[in-house]
C-alpha positions in Angstrom: 0.0 -0.1 -0.1 1.4 3.6 -0.9 2.4 5.6 2.0 0.5 8.7 2.1 3.0 10.5 4.1 5.9 9.8 1.4 8.3 12.8 1.2 9.3 14.4 -2.4 13.3 14.4 -2.3 13.1 18.4 -1.9 10.8 17.7 1.2 13.5 15.2 2.7 16.3 17.7 2.0 14.6 20.5 3.8 14.0 17.8 6.8 17.4 17.0 7.0 18.8 20.7 6.5 16.4 21.7 9.5 17.0 19.0 12.1 20.3 17.1 10.8 22.6 19.1 13.3 20.8 17.7 16.1 18.9 14.4 15.3 19.5 11.7 12.3 17.1 11.3 9.7 16.9 8.0 7.7 15.5 8.5 4.4 14.1 5.1 3.2 13.0 4.8 -0.5 13.1 2.9 -3.8 16.0 2.1 -5.3 17.7 4.3 -8.1 15.4 7.3 -6.9 17.8 9.8 -5.9 18.3 9.1 -2.2 22.1 9.4 -2.5 22.0 12.4 -4.6 20.6 14.4 -1.7 24.3 14.8 -0.3 25.1 17.1 -3.6 21.9 19.3 -2.6 22.8 19.7 1.0 26.3 20.6 0.1 25.2 23.3 -2.1 22.8 24.4 0.7 25.9 24.4 3.2 28.9 25.2 1.2 31.0 25.9 4.4 30.3 22.2 5.4 32.5 19.3 4.0 30.3 16.6 2.4 31.1 13.0 3.4 29.9 9.8 1.3 30.0 7.1 3.6 29.1 3.8 1.9 28.0 1.4 4.5 28.1 -1.6 2.1 32.0 -1.4 1.5 32.8 -0.7 5.1 33.9 -3.1 8.4 34.3 -2.3 11.6 38.0 -1.2 11.2 37.0 1.4 8.9 35.0 3.4 11.6 38.0 3.7 13.6 41.2 2.1 14.7 43.1 1.7 18.1 46.1 3.9 18.6 48.4 2.4 21.5 49.7 5.1 24.1 52.1 2.7 25.8 53.4 5.6 27.8 50.3 6.6 29.6 48.7 3.1 29.3 45.9 3.5 27.6 44.3 2.7 24.0 42.7 5.8 22.1 40.4 5.1 18.7 41.2 7.3 15.9 38.3 7.8 13.2 38.6 7.2 9.6 40.2 10.2 7.7 36.9 9.4 5.5 34.8 11.4 8.2 36.5 14.5 7.2 37.0 15.1 11.2 40.6 16.4 10.9 39.6 19.4 8.4 38.6 21.2 11.7 35.0 22.5 10.1 31.4 21.0 10.2 30.7 17.9 7.9 27.5 16.6 6.3 27.7 13.0 6.7 25.5 10.7 5.0 25.5 7.1 6.0 24.4 5.7 3.0 22.7 2.1 2.5 23.0 2.0 6.4 20.2 -1.0 6.3 22.4 -3.2 4.4 25.6 -2.7 6.8 27.0 -5.5 8.7 25.9 -5.5 12.5 28.9 -4.2 13.6 29.1 -1.2 11.4 25.4 -0.5 12.4 26.3 -0.6 16.0 29.3 1.5 15.6 27.6 4.1 13.9 24.6 4.4 16.2 26.3 6.4 18.8 27.4 9.1 15.9 23.6 9.1 14.8 22.2 9.6 18.2 25.1 12.4 19.4 27.3 14.6 17.7 30.3 14.3 20.1 33.0 13.7 17.7 31.9 16.2 15.1 32.6 20.1 14.9 29.5 22.1 16.0 26.8 22.4 13.1 27.6 19.0 11.5 24.7 17.2 9.7 24.3 13.6 10.2 21.6 11.5 8.0 21.5 8.2 6.6 19.4 6.1 3.6 18.2 3.0 2.9 16.0 0.8 0.5 12.6 -0.1 1.3 12.5 -3.3 3.3 9.9 -4.5 1.0 12.2 -4.2 -1.9 14.0 -7.4 -0.3 17.3 -6.4 -0.9 18.7 -6.6 2.8 17.6 -3.5 4.1 17.2 -4.5 8.0 17.3 -2.4 11.1 16.9 -3.7 14.5 14.3 -1.8 16.9 17.1 -0.3 19.2 18.7 1.3 15.9 15.4 2.8 14.7 14.7 4.0 18.1 17.6 6.6 17.7 16.7 8.1 14.4 13.6 9.9 12.3 12.6 7.3 9.7 10.8 8.9 6.5 9.5 7.3 3.4 10.8 8.9 0.1 8.3 8.7 -2.6 8.9 7.6 -6.1 9.2 10.8 -8.4 6.1 11.6 -10.5 6.4 11.2 -14.7 5.9 15.1 -14.1 8.7 15.9 -11.6 11.1 13.3 -13.8 10.1 15.2 -16.9 11.1 18.5 -15.3 14.2 17.2 -14.1 15.2 15.7 -17.1 14.7 18.7 -19.5 16.8 20.7 -16.8 19.6 18.2 -17.1 19.6 17.7 -20.9 18.3 14.2 -21.2 18.1 12.6 -24.6 14.6 13.4 -26.5 13.7 9.9 -26.6 13.9 9.2 -23.0 11.7 12.4 -22.3 9.3 11.4 -25.0 9.1 7.7 -23.2 8.3 9.2 -20.0 5.7 11.5 -21.3 4.0 8.7 -23.2 4.4 6.2 -20.5 3.9 7.8 -16.9 3.6 4.1 -15.5 7.2 3.5 -15.9 7.5 5.5 -12.7 4.8 3.6 -10.6 5.4 2.1 -7.0 5.4 -1.5 -7.1 3.6 -0.6 -3.6 0.4 0.6 -6.0 0.8 -2.7 -8.3 -0.4 -5.8 -6.4 0.0 -8.0 -9.8 3.6 -7.3 -11.4 1.8 -8.5 -14.5 0.0 -5.3 -14.8 3.2 -3.0 -14.9 6.3 -4.9 -17.0 8.2 -1.9 -16.7 9.1 -1.5 -13.0 10.8 -3.5 -10.3 8.3 -5.7 -8.3 9.7 -8.1 -5.3 7.1 -10.6 -6.7 8.6 -11.2 -9.7 12.5 -10.8 -10.0 13.2 -8.8 -13.5 17.0 -8.9 -14.4 16.5 -5.2 -15.4 13.8 -2.4 -15.0 13.1 1.0 -15.0 13.9 3.5 -12.3 15.0 7.4 -12.4 18.6 6.1 -11.9 18.4 3.7 -15.1 16.7 6.2 -17.3 19.6 8.6 -16.6 21.8 5.7 -17.5 20.0 5.3 -20.9 19.9 9.0 -21.6 23.6 9.0 -21.2 23.6 6.1 -23.4 21.5 7.5 -26.3 23.3 10.5 -26.5 26.3 8.3 -27.8 24.1 6.5 -30.3 25.6 7.9 -33.4 28.6 5.3 -32.5 26.3 2.5 -32.2 24.0 0.3 -34.4 20.2 0.0 -33.7 20.8 -3.7 -32.5 23.8 -2.7 -30.3 21.7 0.3 -28.8 18.6 -1.9 -28.3 20.6 -4.8 -26.5 22.2 -2.2 -24.3 18.8 -0.7 -23.5 17.9 -3.9 -22.6 20.3 -4.7 -20.2 19.5 -1.3 -18.6 15.9 -1.0 -18.3 14.6 -4.3 -19.3 12.9 -5.7 -22.6 9.8 -4.2 -22.8 10.9 -0.6 -21.6 13.7 -1.1 -24.2 11.6 -1.8 -27.3 9.1 1.1 -26.2 12.0 3.5 -25.9 13.4 2.7 -29.3 10.2 3.9 -31.1 10.8 7.3 -29.5 14.5 7.0 -30.5 13.5 6.6 -33.9 10.9 9.1 -33.7 13.5 11.8 -32.6 15.5 11.0 -35.4 12.6 12.2 -37.7 12.0 15.7 -35.5 12.6 19.1 -37.5 16.6 19.8 -36.7 17.2 22.6 -34.7 19.1 24.3 -37.2 16.1 24.4 -39.3 13.9 26.3 -36.6 16.9 28.6 -36.0 17.4 29.6 -39.7 13.5 29.1 -41.1 11.1 29.2 -38.4 8.5 30.1 -40.7 8.8 26.8 -42.9 10.6 24.5 -40.5 8.6 21.4 -40.3 5.7 20.7 -37.9 5.6 17.2 -36.7 2.3 15.4 -37.2 2.0 13.2 -33.9 1.3 14.6 -30.4 4.4 12.9 -29.1 6.9 14.4 -31.5 5.5 17.8 -30.7 6.3 17.4 -27.1 9.6 16.2 -28.2 10.5 19.0 -30.1 9.1 21.5 -27.3 11.3 19.5 -24.6 14.3 20.0 -27.0 13.8 23.6 -27.0 13.2 24.0 -22.9 16.7 22.3 -22.9 18.7 24.3 -25.1 17.0 27.6 -25.7 19.5 30.5 -25.6 19.2 34.2 -26.5 20.4 33.6 -29.9 17.5 31.8 -31.2 14.6 32.7 -28.7 13.1 35.0 -31.1 13.3 32.3 -33.8 11.7 29.6 -31.8 8.7 31.8 -30.5 8.0 32.4 -34.5 8.2 28.5 -34.6 6.3 27.8 -31.7 3.0 30.1 -32.2 2.6 27.4 -35.1 2.1 24.4 -32.7 -1.0 24.0 -31.2 -2.1 25.6 -28.1 -1.5 22.8 -25.7 2.1 22.6 -26.7 2.7 26.5 -26.4 1.1 26.4 -22.9 3.4 23.0 -22.5 6.5 25.1 -23.2 5.6 28.3 -21.1 4.5 26.4 -18.0 7.4 24.3 -18.1 9.9 27.2 -18.2 8.4 30.6 -16.7 6.1 28.9 -14.3 8.3 26.4 -13.0 10.2 26.8 -9.8 13.0 24.4 -10.9 13.6 25.8 -14.5 16.9 26.9 -15.1 17.0 30.7 -13.9 19.5 31.8 -16.7 17.3 30.5 -19.8 14.2 31.9 -18.0 15.6 35.4 -17.6 16.3 35.1 -21.6 12.7 34.3 -22.3 10.9 36.9 -19.9 13.1 39.7 -21.6 12.4 38.7 -25.2 9.6 40.9 -26.8 8.0 38.0 -28.6 7.6 36.0 -25.5 6.1 38.9 -23.3 3.9 39.8 -26.1 2.7 36.1 -26.3 2.4 36.1 -22.5 0.2 39.4 -22.7 -2.1 37.9 -25.4 -2.4 34.6 -23.5 -2.9 35.5 -20.1 -5.6 33.2 -19.5 -2.5 30.4 -19.2 -1.6 32.2 -16.0 -4.6 32.0 -14.2 -3.5 30.0 -11.5 -0.6 32.3 -10.6 -3.0 35.2 -9.7 -5.4 33.0 -7.2 
């Protein structure tokens, strides 16, 4: 059953940023959904902190601290691993990654750091990540460990959120089109009692060799950007090994569709006559490409081309850029200072009715 109180990654990051200097938050979520990437976001929020990625799956007890013998005074002192960054003399952001998969000795050794901050410089943030226990990949925590931390579940990103991220990150157009037309590839197994009802995703009741996650979509996008060096058979074989057979077959249809889109150069040079795609999916892919690549040199040409598209496509572009809180600010500034764009906004003010509420 889906957790109604599962948090988005943004909400989870805000929680860690708010309480992480006093209390440890454990982010528990689906594999490949960006839990570990939260460290990069927190590092940007706290530039004076040293980020530490501590991967529990590669650690043994000796990787936490080791004894240093003081034979003159007759005692043993335990020195922390350099990886913690404590020797740097400034606050750290310690992400204890894959905490649920750590061997018991490592879990026990880290529990005091999770409950207290005695070893860390003032202001240090400590948090942890792990997979959902229901995924069956070995994430187990005893009650005494859970009792020291705040456990929250991370929701799988929606297709809309994934498209927003992919556009801003310059993902391959075929992958963006695939997500747009197949939003079920981001469905949670918790919502699918029968695994046959969604052949794209991981499901603990049916062990699939490969499946779709946000991470594998990102991998597929990176691979497809190098597709000019691959034949179709090789590309599909690689995609199959990345996102699964069914998803690879469907994604390849969007890859071939992307090859038939009007070239970017034709839109820049002759926006009044550049080809208009006939399918809704292809139109969306043209819009996503413009959102990813738009710059001051051709924004005017794009606006001349865009008004030839149907109203929903125009709305998709404007709502995905100016109205998006996460859209690249430099690109947004280019748009809002363009005369054709501002004129379009004035003439189509109804698109922004929600902003006026």
